[in-house]
Steps between C-alpha positions, in 0.01 A plus 500: 500500500756776481804502727594850613826621638520658845574833338172514310305820562159342449307321770469130407154488660383763252641327193458128575165374365464259792453792739301739284155379608585407860324671789517465875160367608556423866774547754558295812458594770228727374578869538228685690458860398514789741181692563610829357375849582600682180409848622739483797833681469795287389674521836185358665454233236855368535470373859138398440601280206788361708249420774273323251794303361605402853144404592463284189830331588391423856741753652251655742746691722651665194154574364400663829803726496435605140126563549596725791759679287242559225264656758781717633574633153130547422460714812791714386308574179184583690674720758847596370580717804454216751812388683589247767409140555216344300262491797552875553427570134182289511386686815561829319276387213238399756520815716483731198210301349696447179371143473178343629526272802461171306811589295692578820401155630631336180831686532533400865438135421766493228742697720459261793526189280814638334655584837430155637625336180832681531563539870335221700768242567285190522226607259462348157179628340258253351361520152160599641648787703692621199189473281323743735786753479509449124130577471531805726788637292311441177188674633697798625689544172174465309345775713804728494601472135277285278164652593609864453646406160176325399292802611724737303475273196118491526483881533724541196288260300182683602652835407593369154144373443340834583 
């Protein structure tokens, strides 16, 4: 074994034979991965990933707030000119038939859950309630960003084949 001084530029884990073949196999507690929507814009992904991290940590109020924030940012991408409170922006999408009614329902559910998570004094959401908001957010982001990207990818692939 070699003893290195504190001023050594090399990393002892890289040069010490005892560590050369080591690998992390498992961590405790296990880290649950976020369900990621890669096609979503970065500013939508950031609160969505925070929501997933909060959900996986059992922080359901925080998750509710972040799922709501992700929906708010997603709406801004869909209708950049919309202003006002989130409910007003959702109604604008509905009234102008920008989104089909089932997507409006998903947005409303996440909005209401997020509002309750943040503003209701005596309300602590359960895991089951948060799981519903989580699923609604995932479905909406899939519809709004992942599906259009998959369709564009399929069209491009088809065009290359012909």
